[in-house]
C-alpha positions as CSV (number, residue, x, y, z in Angstrom):
1,X,0.0,0.2,-0.1
2,X,2.3,2.7,-1.0
3,X,1.9,6.0,-0.5
4,X,3.0,9.1,-2.2
5,X,3.1,13.1,-1.4
6,X,2.5,15.0,-4.1
7,X,3.1,19.1,-3.6
8,X,0.9,21.3,-5.8
9,X,2.6,24.4,-6.3
10,X,1.8,27.3,-8.6
11,X,3.8,30.3,-9.2
12,X,1.0,33.1,-10.2
13,X,-0.8,33.4,-6.9
14,X,-3.1,36.3,-7.2
15,X,-2.5,37.1,-3.5
16,X,1.1,36.4,-4.0
17,X,2.6,35.8,-6.8
18,X,5.9,33.5,-6.6
19,X,5.7,32.5,-3.5
20,X,6.6,29.1,-3.6
21,X,10.1,30.9,-4.4
22,X,10.3,33.1,-2.0
23,X,13.3,33.0,0.2
24,X,13.1,31.7,3.8
25,X,16.4,31.7,5.7
26,X,18.5,31.1,2.7
27,X,15.9,28.2,1.0
28,X,12.8,28.8,-1.1
29,X,9.5,27.8,0.7
30,X,9.0,24.9,-1.6
31,X,12.1,23.4,0.0
32,X,10.8,23.9,3.5
33,X,7.5,21.9,2.5
34,X,9.3,19.3,0.8
35,X,11.8,18.6,3.5
36,X,9.1,18.7,6.2
37,X,6.7,16.2,4.3
38,X,10.1,13.9,3.8
39,X,10.3,13.6,7.7
40,X,6.9,11.3,7.1
41,X,7.3,7.8,8.5
42,X,4.5,6.6,6.2
43,X,5.2,8.4,2.7
44,X,7.3,7.0,0.4
45,X,8.3,9.1,-2.0
46,X,7.4,13.1,-2.6
47,X,7.1,14.8,-5.8
48,X,6.4,18.5,-6.6
49,X,3.6,19.2,-9.2
50,X,4.0,22.6,-10.9
51,X,3.1,24.5,-14.4
52,X,6.3,26.7,-13.6
53,X,10.0,25.8,-15.0
54,X,11.4,28.4,-12.6
55,X,9.6,26.5,-9.8
56,X,10.7,22.8,-11.4
57,X,14.8,24.1,-11.8
58,X,14.5,25.1,-8.1
59,X,13.2,22.0,-6.8
60,X,15.9,20.0,-8.9
61,X,18.5,22.4,-7.7
62,X,18.2,21.1,-3.9
63,X,17.8,17.6,-5.2
64,X,14.1,16.9,-5.0
65,X,11.8,15.3,-7.6
66,X,9.2,17.8,-9.8
67,X,7.2,17.6,-12.9
68,X,5.4,19.9,-14.9
69,X,1.7,20.2,-15.0
70,X,-0.8,21.8,-17.1
71,X,-1.3,25.8,-16.2
72,X,-5.4,25.1,-16.5
73,X,-6.2,23.2,-13.6
74,X,-8.7,25.0,-11.1
75,X,-7.5,23.3,-7.9
76,X,-4.5,22.0,-6.0
77,X,-6.3,18.4,-5.9
78,X,-6.9,18.2,-9.9
79,X,-2.8,19.6,-10.3
80,X,-2.0,16.1,-8.0
81,X,-4.6,14.1,-9.9
82,X,-3.0,14.7,-13.2
83,X,0.5,13.0,-11.3
84,X,-1.3,10.5,-9.9
85,X,-2.7,8.9,-13.1
86,X,0.8,8.0,-13.9
87,X,1.8,6.8,-10.5
88,X,1.2,3.2,-8.5
89,X,0.3,3.6,-5.4
90,X,-2.7,3.1,-2.9
91,X,-2.9,6.4,-1.4
92,X,-1.6,9.9,-2.8
93,X,-1.0,12.9,-0.1
94,X,-1.9,16.5,-1.5
95,X,0.4,18.5,0.6
96,X,-0.2,22.5,-0.2
97,X,3.1,24.1,-1.5
98,X,2.3,27.4,1.0
99,X,3.0,25.2,4.3
100,X,6.9,25.7,5.4
101,X,6.2,24.8,9.0
102,X,4.4,21.4,8.1
103,X,5.7,18.2,9.9
104,X,5.8,14.5,8.6
105,X,4.4,13.2,12.0
106,X,1.4,15.9,11.6
107,X,1.2,14.2,8.0
108,X,1.5,10.5,9.1
109,X,-1.9,11.4,11.7
110,X,-3.6,12.2,8.8
111,X,-2.9,8.9,7.0
112,X,-3.5,6.5,9.4
113,X,-7.5,6.3,9.3
114,X,-7.2,5.6,5.7
115,X,-4.9,2.7,6.2
116,X,-7.0,1.4,9.1
117,X,-10.7,1.6,7.5
118,X,-10.7,0.9,3.8
119,X,-14.5,2.6,3.7
120,X,-12.8,6.1,4.0
121,X,-11.6,7.5,0.8
122,X,-10.4,11.2,2.1
123,X,-9.0,12.7,4.9
124,X,-7.5,15.9,6.2
125,X,-6.3,17.8,9.6
126,X,-8.0,20.4,11.7
127,X,-6.3,22.5,14.5
128,X,-8.6,24.5,17.2
129,X,-8.5,28.0,17.0
130,X,-7.1,30.1,19.9
131,X,-7.5,33.3,18.8
132,X,-10.9,35.3,17.4
133,X,-8.8,37.2,14.7
134,X,-7.9,33.6,13.1
135,X,-11.9,32.8,13.1
136,X,-12.4,36.1,11.3
137,X,-9.6,35.8,9.1
138,X,-10.9,34.9,5.7
139,X,-7.5,33.4,4.3
140,X,-8.1,30.8,6.8
141,X,-10.0,27.8,6.5
142,X,-12.4,26.5,8.7
143,X,-14.0,23.3,9.4
144,X,-17.4,21.8,11.6
145,X,-17.2,18.2,11.8
146,X,-19.9,15.6,13.4
147,X,-19.6,13.8,16.4
148,X,-17.9,11.1,14.6
149,X,-15.0,13.0,12.9
150,X,-16.3,13.7,9.7
151,X,-16.9,17.2,7.9
152,X,-19.9,18.9,7.6
153,X,-18.8,22.0,5.8
154,X,-15.7,24.1,5.3
155,X,-15.8,27.9,5.0
156,X,-13.9,31.1,5.1
157,X,-16.4,32.5,7.3
158,X,-16.0,32.3,11.0
159,X,-18.1,29.0,11.7
160,X,-19.9,27.7,13.9
161,X,-20.9,31.3,15.0
162,X,-22.4,31.6,18.7
163,X,-25.7,33.3,18.5
164,X,-25.1,35.2,21.9
165,X,-21.6,36.2,21.1
166,X,-20.2,39.7,21.7
167,X,-17.9,40.4,19.2
168,X,-17.2,44.0,20.3
169,X,-16.4,42.8,23.6
170,X,-14.1,40.1,22.5
171,X,-12.0,42.2,20.0
172,X,-11.6,45.3,22.7
173,X,-9.7,42.4,24.9
174,X,-6.0,42.2,24.7
175,X,-5.0,39.4,22.3
176,X,-3.3,37.4,24.7
177,X,-6.5,37.3,26.7
178,X,-9.2,36.5,23.9
179,X,-8.0,32.6,23.9
180,X,-10.5,30.2,23.2
181,X,-14.3,31.0,22.8
182,X,-15.6,27.4,22.0
183,X,-14.1,23.9,21.7
184,X,-15.7,23.3,18.9
185,X,-13.9,26.2,16.6
186,X,-11.1,24.8,14.4
187,X,-9.0,25.8,11.5
188,X,-7.8,23.5,8.5
189,X,-4.3,22.5,7.6
190,X,-3.4,22.7,4.0
191,X,-3.3,18.7,3.2
192,X,-5.6,15.9,2.1
193,X,-5.1,12.3,2.0
194,X,-6.9,10.3,-1.0
195,X,-7.2,7.1,-2.2
196,X,-5.6,7.2,-5.8
197,X,-8.8,5.4,-7.1
198,X,-11.3,8.3,-5.4
199,X,-8.9,11.2,-6.4
200,X,-9.3,10.2,-10.1
201,X,-12.7,10.5,-9.6
202,X,-12.6,13.5,-7.9
203,X,-10.9,15.0,-10.6
204,X,-13.7,14.1,-13.0
205,X,-16.3,16.0,-10.9
206,X,-17.1,19.7,-12.1
207,X,-16.6,22.3,-9.6
208,X,-19.8,22.8,-7.1
209,X,-21.4,26.1,-6.5
210,X,-20.1,25.6,-2.8
211,X,-16.7,25.3,-4.1
212,X,-16.8,28.1,-6.2
213,X,-18.4,30.7,-3.6
214,X,-15.7,29.8,-1.0
215,X,-13.0,28.5,-3.3
216,X,-12.6,25.7,-1.4
217,X,-11.9,22.2,-3.2
218,X,-12.8,19.9,-0.2
219,X,-16.7,21.2,-0.5
220,X,-16.7,19.4,-4.1
221,X,-16.3,16.0,-2.0
222,X,-19.2,17.4,0.2
223,X,-21.6,18.3,-2.3
224,X,-21.5,15.0,-4.5
225,X,-22.0,12.9,-0.9
226,X,-18.6,12.1,0.0
227,X,-17.5,11.7,3.7
228,X,-14.0,13.5,4.4
229,X,-12.6,12.2,7.9
230,X,-10.8,15.3,9.9
231,X,-8.2,14.1,12.3
232,X,-7.8,17.0,15.3
233,X,-4.2,17.8,15.9
234,X,-2.1,19.8,18.4
235,X,-0.1,22.0,15.8
236,X,-0.5,25.5,14.8
237,X,-0.1,25.9,11.1
238,X,1.3,29.2,9.2
239,X,-0.2,28.8,5.5
240,X,1.2,31.8,3.7
241,X,-1.1,33.3,1.3
242,X,0.4,37.0,2.0
243,X,3.3,38.6,2.2
244,X,2.1,39.4,5.9
245,X,2.1,35.5,6.4
246,X,5.4,35.4,5.6
247,X,6.4,37.7,8.3
248,X,4.4,35.1,10.6
249,X,7.0,32.3,9.3
250,X,10.1,34.3,9.9
251,X,9.0,35.6,13.2
252,X,8.3,32.0,14.3
253,X,11.5,30.9,13.1
254,X,13.7,33.7,14.9
255,X,11.8,32.8,18.0
256,X,12.5,28.9,17.5
257,X,16.2,29.4,16.9
């Protein structure tokens, strides 16, 4: 049951063009992601799927494996599926190329449910939101799950929204005193694990209405009636969607040095 990770890396991001190649302490961001994925104990091979020669060459310079894909894919998973069609593996892990602090041990927690349960087709990760600012940030995906840990909905909006929450009162507090305001408020982490056969079916499905509105590809699976297992982890991701996010990564690394 071979497990292969594919990292989709597109150059032309509207919010941060060329972000896979931005420098983080002397290494391009895509290298940080690649090396973090490589720490996994369950993943046997890592491949970068890109639409840009500059990214391909950057990966090759640090000794990684990369392949060119079509520039026309509507989502990262569609790009990953193009690569998966040529692979012989049971499981494909889609790790977004803008998660420079991702760790292999975290990825393994998303893989294990599919290894144990042959009825599962797809999984992802979530971590608790500690600050209301993350909850309100539209660049941060959120998720709500049922009592068995399957996704009910993904959104860029603050979900779930407590009816009686006094937002003005919370926002007036210092950041360090805002804390958790609900035990069921979670944000997503940028990776998905697929059974290869399901990924290829998923890529043939047309983008769905909610997916188009939210710009969240996970909703395509939910809108077509498929379940997504969501595994809670104790991990603080810093996805790089904007130049401001890059500064957060640099600050984190400086504190960790």
